[in-house]
Structures are given as structure tokens and as C-alpha cells.
C-alpha positions as CSV (number, residue, x, y, z in Angstrom):
1,M,10.5,12.8,14.9
2,A,7.2,12.9,13.1
3,A,4.3,14.5,14.9
4,A,1.4,12.2,16.0
5,Q,-1.6,12.4,13.7
6,T,-5.2,12.1,14.6
7,L,-7.3,9.6,12.6
8,N,-10.4,11.0,11.0
9,P,-13.8,9.3,11.5
10,T,-13.6,7.3,8.2
11,Q,-10.2,5.9,9.2
12,I,-11.4,4.9,12.6
13,H,-14.5,3.2,11.1
14,L,-12.4,1.3,8.7
15,L,-10.1,0.1,11.4
16,E,-13.1,-1.1,13.4
17,M,-14.4,-2.9,10.3
18,F,-11.0,-4.6,9.7
19,S,-11.3,-6.2,13.2
20,F,-14.1,-8.4,11.7
21,C,-11.8,-9.7,8.9
22,K,-10.7,-13.1,10.3
23,D,-9.2,-14.6,7.2
24,A,-7.8,-13.7,3.8
25,E,-11.1,-14.2,2.0
26,A,-12.9,-11.7,4.2
27,L,-10.1,-9.2,3.6
28,Q,-10.3,-9.7,-0.2
29,D,-14.1,-9.3,0.0
30,L,-13.7,-6.0,1.9
31,K,-11.1,-4.8,-0.5
32,A,-13.4,-5.5,-3.4
33,V,-16.3,-3.6,-1.9
34,L,-14.0,-0.6,-1.3
35,A,-12.6,-0.8,-4.8
36,D,-16.1,-0.9,-6.3
37,Y,-17.2,2.0,-4.2
38,Y,-14.3,4.2,-5.4
39,A,-14.6,3.0,-9.0
40,K,-18.3,4.2,-8.9
41,K,-17.2,7.6,-7.5
42,V,-14.6,8.0,-10.2
43,Q,-17.2,7.1,-12.9
44,E,-19.7,9.6,-11.4
45,E,-17.1,12.4,-11.4
46,A,-16.1,11.5,-15.0
47,D,-19.7,11.5,-16.1
48,A,-20.2,15.0,-14.4
49,L,-17.2,16.3,-16.2
50,W,-18.5,15.0,-19.5
51,D,-21.9,16.4,-18.9
52,D,-20.4,19.8,-18.1
53,G,-18.3,19.8,-21.3
54,V,-15.0,19.7,-19.4
55,L,-14.2,16.2,-20.6
56,G,-14.8,15.1,-24.1
57,A,-13.5,12.6,-26.7
58,D,-10.6,14.9,-27.6
59,A,-9.5,15.2,-24.0
60,I,-9.7,11.4,-23.5
61,E,-7.7,10.9,-26.6
62,Q,-5.0,13.3,-25.4
63,I,-4.9,11.7,-22.0
64,G,-4.3,8.3,-23.7
65,K,-1.2,9.8,-25.4
66,E,0.3,11.3,-22.2
67,H,3.5,9.9,-20.8
68,W,2.9,9.3,-17.1
69,R,5.9,7.2,-16.1
70,T,8.4,8.6,-13.7
71,P,11.7,9.4,-15.4
72,Y,14.6,7.6,-13.6
73,S,18.2,8.6,-13.9
74,K,20.7,5.9,-14.7
75,V,23.3,5.7,-12.0
């Protein structure tokens, strides 16, 4: 049996916010806000990596050529 886990303050706050979502439209709006927030954070981190010289055009080109799919065995 899995041990009980304690929710962190962010998780608790989100659960409290979800109580205000009374319909599908409100849920979609909240999802969009969260997606925009995390997209902004990813962009900020990518910009910082670019500014620090860790990420450049060559690295982005290489990432585009990577094979990220999970290999599945045929049964």
C-alpha cells in the first residue's frame, strides 16, 4: 500500500481555486492561465540559457534532430 503524501502549499491553493470552477468554460479558462504561466517560465529559462551561452542555434538544431519517441517492442 502506498504511503499517504502531504500536499504542498501550491497544490492546496490550486485545489481551493478549483472549487470556484463551476462549469467547463471556467475550467478551460483556468487551464489556459496555468498553461500561459508555465509557457512564460519556460521562455524565461530558455532566454537565460541563451544569454549565458549554454543554448545556441547549433544546440537548438541538434535538439530538433533528436529522436524522443519511446521505443516499443512488438509482442
